[in-house]
N, C-alpha and C positions, 0 to 999 in steps of 0.2 A: 590975597588969600593964598596961603601955602598948603600944599597937599600933605595930608597926614600919612606917615608910613603905615602900611597894613600891620595889624596885630599879628604876633607870632602864633602859629598853630600850637595848641597844647600838646605836650609829649604824650605818646601812647605806644603800647606794645603792638606787634603785628597781630592781625586777626587770627583766630583759631584755625587749625587745619580743616575742620569741618565746614567752616564758612568758605574757604577756598575750594573745597570739594563741591559744595553746593553751587557756587557760581560757575565753576568749570564744567560741571555736569549740565547746567542749564544752557550754557553757551553751546556745548557740543551737541546737546539734544536738539536745539533749534536749528543749528546748521545741518545736522544729519537728517532731521525731519524733512526739511525742504528738499534735500538732494535724494534721499533714499525712498521717499514716498513716490517720486517720479518712477522709480524702478519697482514699485509695488512690494517693497520689503516690509515685513511685519513690524508693527509698532513695538512688540516685545524685543525684537532684535535691535531696534534702534535704541531702546532703553538700556539694553545690556551693553551695547557698544559705547553709548554715552557714559554709562557709569564706569566702564573700564578707562575711558579717556579722562574722566574726572579724577579717578584714583591716581592715574599716572601724572596728570598735570598739577594736582594740588600742591605737592611739595615744591615744584618748580615755581609756581606763582607765589607761594609763601616766601621762598628765598628771595624772589625778586622784590617783594614788599619789604623784607628785612633790609635788603641792600638800599632801597629807596629811602627808608626811614633813617638808616645810618648816614646816608649822604645828606639828608635834610638836617640832621643833628650836627654833622661836621661843618656845614656851612652856616651854622648859627640859627637855624630855624627851630630852636627848642632844645631840650636835653632829654636823653632817654630816661624813662622811669626805671629805676633800679629794681 
């Protein structure tokens, strides 16, 4: 019995910037929540700092996703949708 090669992933565009913001905000919020609640920092301050970090990180994570998708297409893992 021979092993079948895995199917190629379908081509796709990078996710929207708002999705990257939401994920980055959630990660920053959870990390800061654990750390800053120990120091009794207000939850509103944690939300504000998390949203600023989400805004700053979203373009970086989107560019990282674009690079990863471009590398996947360059190695034959599908083709970018025009």
